[in-house]
C-alpha positions as CSV (number, residue, x, y, z in Angstrom):
1,M,-24.7,-30.1,-41.8
2,R,-23.1,-27.1,-41.2
3,S,-21.7,-26.2,-37.8
4,T,-20.0,-23.4,-36.3
5,V,-18.0,-23.9,-32.8
6,R,-16.5,-20.7,-31.0
7,V,-14.1,-21.3,-28.0
8,P,-12.9,-18.7,-25.9
9,A,-9.4,-17.8,-24.9
10,T,-8.3,-18.6,-21.3
11,S,-5.7,-17.6,-18.4
12,A,-4.7,-20.6,-16.4
13,N,-3.0,-20.4,-12.8
14,I,-3.9,-16.5,-12.3
15,G,-1.0,-16.2,-9.8
16,P,-1.2,-18.8,-6.8
17,G,-3.8,-21.3,-8.6
18,F,-1.4,-23.3,-10.3
19,D,-2.5,-26.0,-12.4
20,C,-6.2,-25.4,-10.8
21,F,-7.7,-21.9,-11.8
22,G,-8.8,-20.6,-15.0
23,L,-10.5,-17.4,-16.7
24,A,-12.4,-17.8,-19.8
25,L,-12.0,-14.3,-21.9
26,D,-14.0,-12.8,-24.5
27,L,-11.7,-13.6,-27.1
28,C,-12.8,-16.4,-29.4
29,N,-11.6,-18.8,-32.0
30,E,-13.9,-20.4,-34.1
31,I,-14.2,-23.3,-36.6
32,T,-17.0,-24.0,-39.1
33,V,-17.4,-27.6,-40.4
34,D,-19.4,-28.4,-43.2
35,I,-20.3,-31.9,-44.7
36,H,-21.7,-30.6,-48.0
37,A,-18.8,-28.6,-49.2
38,E,-15.7,-29.9,-50.9
39,P,-13.2,-31.4,-48.2
40,K,-10.4,-29.1,-47.1
41,I,-9.0,-27.1,-44.5
42,T,-8.5,-23.3,-44.6
43,W,-7.2,-20.6,-42.0
44,G,-7.8,-17.1,-41.2
45,G,-6.5,-14.8,-38.4
46,E,-3.7,-15.7,-36.2
47,G,-1.2,-18.3,-37.7
48,E,-3.1,-18.5,-40.8
49,D,0.1,-18.9,-42.8
50,E,1.7,-21.3,-40.7
51,L,-1.2,-23.7,-39.5
52,P,-1.3,-27.1,-41.5
53,V,-3.9,-27.7,-44.1
54,D,-3.1,-31.4,-44.7
55,G,-5.4,-32.7,-41.5
56,S,-2.3,-32.8,-39.1
57,D,-3.7,-29.5,-37.2
58,L,-4.7,-30.2,-33.4
59,I,-8.4,-29.7,-34.2
60,S,-8.4,-32.5,-36.9
61,E,-6.2,-34.8,-34.6
62,T,-8.6,-34.0,-31.9
63,M,-11.4,-35.0,-34.0
64,R,-10.0,-38.3,-34.9
65,R,-9.3,-39.0,-31.2
66,V,-12.8,-38.4,-30.0
67,A,-14.1,-40.6,-33.1
68,D,-11.9,-43.4,-32.0
69,G,-12.3,-45.5,-35.0
70,R,-15.8,-44.4,-35.8
71,A,-16.2,-42.7,-39.2
72,L,-16.7,-39.1,-39.4
73,P,-18.3,-37.8,-42.7
74,A,-16.0,-35.7,-45.2
75,F,-16.1,-32.1,-44.3
76,A,-14.6,-28.8,-45.1
77,M,-13.2,-26.8,-42.2
78,H,-12.5,-23.3,-42.0
79,G,-10.7,-21.8,-38.7
80,V,-10.6,-18.0,-37.8
81,N,-8.0,-17.7,-34.8
82,R,-8.4,-14.5,-32.7
83,V,-6.3,-16.0,-29.6
84,P,-2.7,-15.4,-30.0
85,L,-0.5,-18.4,-30.8
86,A,2.1,-19.8,-28.2
87,R,1.5,-16.7,-25.6
88,G,-0.2,-18.5,-22.7
89,L,-3.9,-17.7,-23.7
90,G,-5.1,-21.3,-24.1
91,S,-4.9,-21.6,-27.9
92,S,-4.1,-25.2,-27.8
93,S,-7.0,-25.9,-25.4
94,A,-9.2,-23.7,-27.7
95,A,-8.2,-25.9,-30.3
96,V,-9.0,-29.4,-28.4
97,V,-12.2,-28.2,-27.3
98,A,-13.2,-27.0,-30.7
99,G,-12.4,-30.5,-32.2
100,V,-13.9,-32.0,-29.4
101,V,-17.4,-30.2,-30.0
102,A,-17.2,-30.7,-33.5
103,A,-16.5,-34.2,-33.7
104,L,-19.3,-34.9,-31.2
105,T,-21.7,-33.2,-33.1
106,L,-20.7,-34.9,-36.4
107,L,-21.3,-38.3,-34.4
108,G,-24.8,-37.3,-33.4
109,S,-23.8,-36.7,-29.5
110,E,-24.7,-33.7,-27.6
111,P,-21.3,-31.5,-26.6
112,T,-22.5,-30.3,-23.4
113,P,-19.9,-28.7,-21.5
114,M,-19.4,-31.5,-19.0
115,A,-19.4,-34.0,-21.9
116,A,-16.7,-32.0,-23.5
117,F,-14.8,-31.2,-20.6
118,P,-13.4,-34.9,-19.9
119,L,-12.3,-35.5,-23.3
120,A,-10.7,-32.2,-24.0
121,S,-8.8,-32.4,-20.5
122,S,-7.4,-35.8,-21.3
123,I,-6.3,-34.9,-24.6
124,E,-4.9,-31.5,-24.3
125,G,-3.7,-32.3,-20.5
126,H,-4.4,-29.0,-19.1
127,P,-7.8,-29.1,-17.3
128,D,-7.1,-25.6,-15.8
129,N,-7.5,-24.2,-19.6
130,A,-10.1,-26.9,-20.7
131,A,-12.2,-25.8,-17.7
132,P,-13.0,-22.3,-18.5
133,A,-12.9,-23.0,-22.3
134,C,-15.9,-25.6,-21.7
135,C,-17.7,-23.8,-18.7
136,G,-17.0,-20.2,-19.1
137,G,-16.4,-17.8,-15.8
138,F,-13.9,-18.3,-13.4
139,T,-13.1,-22.3,-12.8
140,I,-11.3,-24.4,-10.5
141,A,-10.4,-27.8,-11.9
142,L,-9.5,-30.2,-9.2
143,P,-7.1,-32.9,-9.5
144,D,-10.2,-35.7,-9.3
145,G,-11.5,-34.1,-12.6
146,A,-14.2,-32.2,-10.9
147,V,-14.7,-28.5,-11.9
148,H,-16.5,-25.8,-10.1
149,R,-17.6,-22.7,-11.7
150,F,-18.0,-19.4,-10.3
151,D,-19.2,-16.0,-12.0
152,A,-16.5,-13.1,-11.6
153,H,-17.4,-9.9,-10.0
154,P,-18.5,-7.2,-12.6
155,D,-16.0,-5.0,-11.8
156,V,-13.0,-7.2,-12.5
157,R,-11.6,-5.8,-16.0
158,P,-8.8,-8.1,-17.2
159,V,-6.1,-6.6,-19.5
160,L,-3.9,-8.8,-21.6
161,L,-0.5,-7.7,-22.3
162,V,1.0,-9.7,-25.4
163,P,4.2,-9.7,-26.3
164,E,5.7,-10.5,-29.8
165,L,7.9,-13.2,-28.5
166,R,6.3,-16.6,-27.9
167,G,6.5,-19.1,-25.3
168,S,6.9,-22.9,-25.0
169,T,4.7,-24.7,-22.5
170,V,7.0,-27.6,-22.1
171,E,10.1,-25.2,-21.5
172,A,8.1,-23.2,-19.0
173,R,7.3,-26.7,-17.1
174,A,10.7,-27.8,-17.4
175,V,12.3,-25.1,-15.1
176,L,9.5,-25.8,-12.4
177,P,11.2,-27.3,-9.3
178,D,10.2,-30.7,-8.3
179,L,9.7,-29.9,-4.6
180,V,8.2,-26.9,-3.2
181,P,9.0,-25.6,0.4
182,R,6.6,-26.0,2.9
183,A,6.4,-22.3,3.6
184,D,5.8,-21.5,-0.3
185,A,3.1,-24.1,-0.4
186,V,1.5,-22.3,2.7
187,F,1.8,-18.9,0.9
188,N,0.2,-20.1,-2.0
189,A,-2.4,-21.9,-0.3
190,A,-3.3,-18.8,1.4
191,H,-3.3,-16.6,-1.7
192,A,-5.4,-18.7,-3.7
193,A,-8.1,-18.9,-1.3
194,L,-7.9,-14.9,-1.2
195,M,-7.9,-15.0,-5.0
196,V,-11.6,-16.6,-4.9
197,R,-12.8,-13.7,-2.8
198,A,-10.9,-11.2,-5.1
199,L,-12.5,-12.4,-8.4
200,T,-15.9,-13.3,-7.1
201,D,-16.6,-10.7,-4.5
202,D,-13.9,-7.9,-3.7
203,P,-11.6,-7.0,-6.8
204,G,-9.7,-4.8,-4.5
205,L,-7.8,-7.8,-3.2
206,L,-6.4,-8.7,-6.5
207,G,-3.2,-7.0,-5.7
208,D,-2.6,-9.2,-2.8
209,A,-4.3,-12.3,-4.0
210,L,-2.0,-12.6,-7.4
211,Q,1.2,-13.3,-5.4
212,D,2.7,-16.6,-6.0
213,R,5.9,-18.4,-5.0
214,M,5.3,-21.5,-7.1
215,H,6.0,-20.7,-10.8
216,Q,6.1,-17.4,-11.8
217,D,9.6,-15.9,-11.0
218,V,11.3,-19.0,-12.7
219,R,9.0,-18.5,-15.7
220,L,9.8,-14.9,-16.1
221,G,13.3,-15.9,-15.7
222,L,12.9,-17.3,-19.5
223,V,11.7,-14.0,-20.9
224,P,13.6,-11.0,-19.2
225,P,12.1,-8.2,-21.2
226,V,8.7,-9.6,-19.9
227,A,9.9,-9.9,-16.3
228,E,11.0,-6.0,-16.5
229,V,7.6,-5.1,-17.5
230,F,6.1,-7.4,-14.8
231,R,8.3,-5.6,-12.1
232,A,7.3,-2.1,-13.5
233,L,3.7,-2.9,-13.3
234,R,4.1,-4.2,-9.5
235,D,5.8,-1.3,-8.6
236,D,3.3,0.7,-9.8
237,G,0.7,-1.2,-7.8
238,V,-1.2,-2.9,-10.9
239,P,-2.4,-6.2,-10.0
240,V,-0.7,-8.5,-12.7
241,C,0.5,-12.1,-13.0
242,V,1.6,-14.4,-15.6
243,S,-1.2,-16.0,-18.0
244,G,-0.7,-19.3,-18.1
245,S,2.9,-20.5,-18.8
246,G,3.5,-16.9,-20.3
247,P,4.7,-15.0,-21.9
248,T,1.5,-13.0,-21.9
249,L,0.7,-10.9,-18.8
250,L,-2.5,-10.8,-17.3
251,A,-3.3,-7.4,-15.3
252,F,-6.6,-6.3,-14.1
253,E,-7.5,-2.4,-14.1
254,T,-9.0,-1.7,-10.3
255,R,-7.8,2.1,-9.7
256,A,-6.0,3.3,-12.9
257,T,-5.6,2.3,-16.7
258,V,-3.0,-0.2,-17.1
259,P,-0.1,1.4,-19.0
260,D,0.7,0.2,-22.7
261,P,4.3,-1.3,-22.4
262,G,5.3,0.2,-25.6
263,D,6.9,-1.4,-28.8
264,G,6.8,-5.0,-29.2
265,W,3.4,-5.7,-27.1
266,R,-0.1,-5.8,-27.6
267,V,-2.9,-4.4,-25.4
268,L,-6.0,-6.4,-25.5
269,R,-9.0,-5.9,-23.0
270,P,-11.5,-8.6,-23.5
271,A,-14.2,-9.1,-21.0
272,I,-14.5,-12.1,-19.0
273,R,-16.6,-14.5,-20.7
274,A,-19.7,-16.0,-18.6
275,R,-20.1,-19.0,-20.8
276,G,-17.5,-21.4,-22.6
277,F,-18.1,-22.7,-26.1
278,D,-20.9,-21.8,-28.4
279,L,-22.4,-24.3,-31.1
280,V,-24.6,-23.3,-33.6
281,S,-25.7,-26.0,-36.3
282,E,-27.7,-25.8,-39.5
283,T,-28.8,-29.0,-41.3
């Protein structure tokens, strides 16, 4: 059997939807697992020269956790990464979802989105990324494990501003305050509700809806060059937020083209991906 799994990049939080909102982007990593080939691990694309080939990578570790003591057949695995690493675009969630889907397939189980999501969320720890990676579109992950998926409005056009510098999710969470003032909680609740309307029905509301008082300012404080670009975009009326824990910025093109920040940045314009992972298997 030879199976190829494709998993999209994801942007979590989307402004006020901290740890709840997620968006699937049509920028996909893929892995091919072949039980008929000589067992080995190879990589291409993002991080190809730094990812381990000894089975200690996140995909392989996830597959072992899903197997939970059951024997997996020997296999060759080749990964092609298009999602930038450590930039707030769900590269770890993509790896975990790929590992879950591959392991379930090798074990003879059907890896539906709702079968893969609880496993991926538990292993990776970020349901706001795992949900869109499994289900596609715009998702809301609830604390009880439920997921609600919505189609984004066709005029929602994301733009990723990806800096050269990398970020640490652990560090970005460590700077968050333990307590949130009531006024800030109310502010975020109101803007999160508005965000649902903006993404699904009225993209003209994105500029207002993306405002946040819980996490973005402190995280931008870790990366002053990114904060400078963020403020310049906001001043120009561009709807923008921090993608996940950063340092990538997620902007939206509404009235005008989002400008290129210049040296040290990549600008990507992936569409919103309506579905989550893809699986193609050949016997």
